[in-house]
N, C-alpha and C positions, 0 to 999 in steps of 0.2 A: 405175709406184711413185712415193708421195710421200714426202718429206723433208721436214722440220721450215724454217721461214726465219723470222723471230719468231715473229706468235700464231697464224698460217696456216701454209699449204705450197705447196712448188712438184712438181713436176713433173717424175722426175725419169726424159728420154725420149733416150736412146740408143742405135739399135738395131743400131750397126755397133759395139759394145762387151757382152762378155761378164759379164754382172753378175749378184756372188755378192751373197744380203746376209747381214747379220752382224746374224741379229734373236736377246735375249735372251729366254730363257724367261718374265721376267716376273714371277713370282710370283700370289699370290691376295692381292687387294686389303683392304684393312682399313675401318669406319670411325674419323676419324679421333677422331671424340672420344670413343667408345666405349671405340677402344683405348690413347687414353690416359686416362681416368677409373678402366681396370684396370691400366694400369699404376702409378697412383696408389695400391691401391689394391692391388699385389701390388710392390711396390718392391725393389729391387736395393739393398740392407744397408738403413742406417737408416731409417726412413720419416719423413718432413717433418714431419710431426709434434713428430718429436721432435730436429727443425733449428733451426728457430724458434721466436720467443719472441715468447708477443705483444705487448711493447714496443719488437720489432726495427724499423729502419727496411731495409725489403727490397729487395732492386736485381734485377730479374728481368732479362737479358743476353739482345738476340734478333739474329740473323742479317739479314740488310739486301735491299736490294734485288736484289742479284747472289744471294742463294740464295731457292728455288722452295720456299715453308714455308708453311703453315696457320697461323701467327704466333696471329693474333686463336680462334683456336683453342684451339691450347695454353694460349693465356696466359686465354682463359675458365675452362679446368681448372683451373688455378694455382690463379686470384682466388679460383674458387669455395671452392680449396679451403684458398690462404690465411684467408675471410672463418671459415670453422669452423675455425679454428686461434684465431677473434678475430683478429685485425689488420686493424684498419680499412686500405681504400682509398688512405686519404690517404695512408699510412706508403710505398705502393708505390713504387719508381723505374725504370720497364722504358728501358732503358739500348741504342738502337740500334747493336749493334758495330760499328762503321766499318772495322776495321782504318786501313790510311790511302787506302779510297775517301772519293766526295764523301759529304759530306751528305743526308740524305731531306732534300724539302718536306715542307710538312703535308697536302699531298694526296696526296703517295704512305702518309707516313705512313697518311691516314686509308684510302687502299682495303690497305693491309698492315695495320690493328692496329684495321681500326672502334675500333666505339665504345669499345676501352680507345687510344686515338691521346693521347686528353687527358694521360695517364699517362707522356709518351714524351719523352725527349731523345736528343738524338746525341750517340753518344759526340767531347771533343775530345780528340785525343791530344798537345794544348799541353797539358793538368789533370790531371796525373798526380801517383801521390802508390807511390814505391818500401815495396816490399811484403820487399822483400829481393833473392838474389839465387840464380841457378843460375851452375853452373863448366863454362867453356866445354872442350869437347871429352868432357864425360862423355857419359853412358850408354852405357858397353859400350868409351871409349876414352879411352887414355890426356888427365886434363886437361893445359892448357898452364896455366892456371897465375887465366887473368883469371876475374875474373865478373860474368856478365851483368845488369848491373839489371833485376828483373820490378816494372814500371810500371801502375799501373792507376788507372783515370780516378775524378776522385772519388770519383762519385756509386755506387760498385761501392768500393771503400778503405775509406768512411766506412759500408759501410751491415754492420750486425748478424745478416745473414742475403745470401748470394748464391747465386742459383739462376740459368739458365739454358737455353732453347730451343735449339731445333738441329736440323740435316741430319746424318743420320750418312750422306755419298755417297763416289765414289773419290775422294781427293784425293792429285793429282802425289808429291809431299813426305810427308803427315800419314801418307799409307796410305786414309787414311776420315776424312773430316771430323768434327766434331761435339768432346763432353764437355767438356774444359776449355777445349781451341778459340777455343771462342765470344767466352770473357771473353779469357783471359790476349793471345789475339792481335784479335778484332774487339773491346775493350777496352783496348787496353793504348796501350803505349809505340815506340815506333821502335824503341828499346835493343832489346826482345829481336825483332823484328822484323829489325830487320837481322844476328839474329843466327843465327833459324832459318829467313833465308833468301836466307842471305849465301851465300858458292860453299864454306865450307870444308863447312857441311854438308850444304848438296843433294849434294859428291861424295861422302855414303856409301855403303858397298853396302845396309845394311838403309835410307836412306831410298828410298821408293819405291812406286807407284801397285801400293793394295790388300793392302798388307800393313802390318799394325800391330800385330807383336811383331817382338821385335830393333828396330825402327824408332824411330834416333835422335831425331829431331825427336819424333814422337810421345812417347813418354819423357819429353823438354823440356817439352813442352807440358802435359802432365801432372801433375809437377813444378811449375810455375811455377802449376799451380792449384790445387795444395794450399799454397802457399807466400799464393797471392790468396787461398783462404778458399774455394774452390769446393763448398757444400755441397750442391747438390741438382743434376740434371740431367734437363731432359724432352724427348728427342732423336726422331727419326724418322727410318725411311729413306724410300725411294723408288723407284719402276720403269715401267715404258713402262708398268703396267696400274693406277698408280696409287701410297696410301699404304700398303707391306708391311710393317711393321709397327710399335707408339711403347714404347719402357722408358722409366723412369724409377728415380733415385736414385743409386749412386757413376760416377761421371764414366765409371773406366774402365772395369767391368764394361754398361755403358749402350751405349760405344761397339766391345767385344769382342762382346757379342750379335746388337747389327743389324749389323754388319759380319759376322757369317756368312751373317746373312738373306741381305743385300745379295749376298752373293758368292756366294750359290745362286741369286739370280734375276737377277741382270745374266751370268755368268758365260757364253763363247760358246768353242768352241776350233776352233784352224784350226791345219790343217797345212797353209796351203801355202804360196806367195806372190803376192802380186799387182802391177801396173802403177801402182794407184794404186786409192786409198782415197779417198772423198767421208765425208768424215764430217759426220755434223747435228748441230745447234745449239738452234738454234729462241731463243725467253724466256725468260729474261730475260738470259741469258749472252752472247747474241750483238746482243746491242744497242751495246759495244763493243770493236775490236779489242785491249784488255789477255782478255778473256774469253773472245771466242769465241776468239784463237786455241790455249785449254788442250785443244779436240778435236784439233787436230794433236798435238799435246804426249804427250795422254793414250796418240793411237794411236802413235804413232812410240817414247815412252818406257813404255809396258808391259808389263807381260810376256811379250807375246810381240805382237813388231813385222812384221806381214803384209807388207811390203814387199820388193821386190825390189830392189839398190844401184842408186839414181838412181833409182828408183818416187817418184810423186806425190804431196802431202795437196792434198786439193782439201775446202774451208770453205764453205756457201752462211752469209754471215749479214748479215742487214738495216744493224747496226753502226748503230742508228739517232744516239748517240753522240759519232759519231765515233772514233778511236783509247782515249774515255775525260780525265774531269774531275778528277778527286784528285789527287791528290798521286803516287801509283804509278802512274796509270797516266800520268800526264804523264810520270813517268819513265826510264818506259816507250820509250813515242812516240820521249821526246829521243834516246835509247841508240839505238835501230833507225837513224833517220830521219837520226842523225849520221854511223850508221855506212860504210863503204865495200863490204865483206862482213862475211859471215858466220864464214868464220873471224878475221878475225883480232879484231871483234866477241868471239867465244864464249876470246880468246885475252886481252887484255884484261881482261876480267870477272872472269876466275880470279883474279885477285889484291884484288877487293871492288867493292863498289858499294854506293849508297846504296838503302835499304827501297824494297820496292817495285818496284825495278828488275828483282826476279829475275827475273823476268818474258821479258824481255830477252832476259836470259841462258840462260830454258833455253831459250826460243824459238829464238833463233843454235844452240843444239848440234843440232838439230834441222834447223835450217837450211844446215847442213853436209852434209849427208847430205840432201837432201829438196829439192827447190822443193815454194814454199806456195801455191797458187792461192786466191785469197779472192773468188767469185764472188757474184753481187747485194746487194751492198751498195751505201751513200748517197755510200760520198767512195771511188770508185777511186783520188783521189789520194793522199788516205792514205794507206791498204794499198801502194802503191805506191812508194814515198817506204819507206817502213816492211819494205824487202829480195825484199817477197814480190810478190806477182801479182797483178792484178784483172783477172776478164772478166765478163761482163753476165750468163751464166749457167754451171749444172753443164759441161754439152751443151760449151759454150766450149774447157773445164779440162783435158778428157779426148780422147788421139788416137785414130785410128780406130782398132778390131780388139785395143784394151784391155780386158785382166780385169782389172777395174774390185769391189771392195768397197765394200758399200756399208756401212757403219753412223752409221742409221736418229738413234741417240742414241746418240754419240759418247762423252759424261758419262758418262753410266748405264750404258756398258758395256764389260766387260772379259777382255779378249779372251787369248786361254790358250790353253799350245800342246796340241792337241788330238791 
């Protein structure tokens, strides 16, 4: 069988292992443009026309290169609709929601946004405006008294109307991504990222993959979105078959509806344990170690960890950009590179860490129980310095006679109790 690697695939051949494949149902794909146009015609909540004025400066926050989304198509539909509302194109700024990832190049913006790349600017986390605060420990738990600033990039904070595109897909902390998260994390500052991705938040019971209701992380970013004035969202969800649905309107409702679509298409029941799990990633996530490790943590820290005690995780990833070049990626790499072992790193980081380093915290949490092998990469030395093992091929990371679960699309598969 084949598993993804970069934009291609590799053959997984290990005849001396028992292979079980976890393939999600997949759902039925839709035509993105037609589905987006229909979503705008049938919004969840107030219409776009009721939220925008022809004299408004409009900011549209889109995802960056680490998300696989047809933003050019979504922008086409949004810009056509804005033109129908008599909003001039020159009043629109497309803000790339980087969070703490690296800025996109002009060539990448052209590839991602097509004819709309001329409207795009990379978010600058150093040029932000405070729009309010959220209380730490809120969202169903006793507040600690600390107020966390919600700071938004100037093009967004100064806009009369704030729109967003995005992808509602399984997310380690938010349950599912999308909605207000695209704006307040993607076009926000370190303050909110540090809090929402810090050990206090990530240790809360409701903060987990696939959960939206009762998730303090999701509730916090939605509250921050209210302060940032997110007026209207156009999001999609996708699976192995392609884009499965598009919804538009109120961000909370958009995420809830698309999360339900995704669960139906991506859930796979598991009723046994395995010696190893091969976690498929593929482009664009397997360009950096920071992003590729999501596959391992999604499997081990999801609703159903399918590994036996001491079982291993195997992630084939090209790592064409090494650990990653953004601020968050560099902090992730430094934490793992300088650690002596996973247990001590996890204990040390429980007391706090800089925004972006949370991926090292979550990886360390997994590495306390499971070895992680990264195979087929261009930078095995980087892998080896990060408390992980590097192998040339997936077969080299599996022991003879192992019972192996293969998850071809680990970032879009929800393993649940069978």
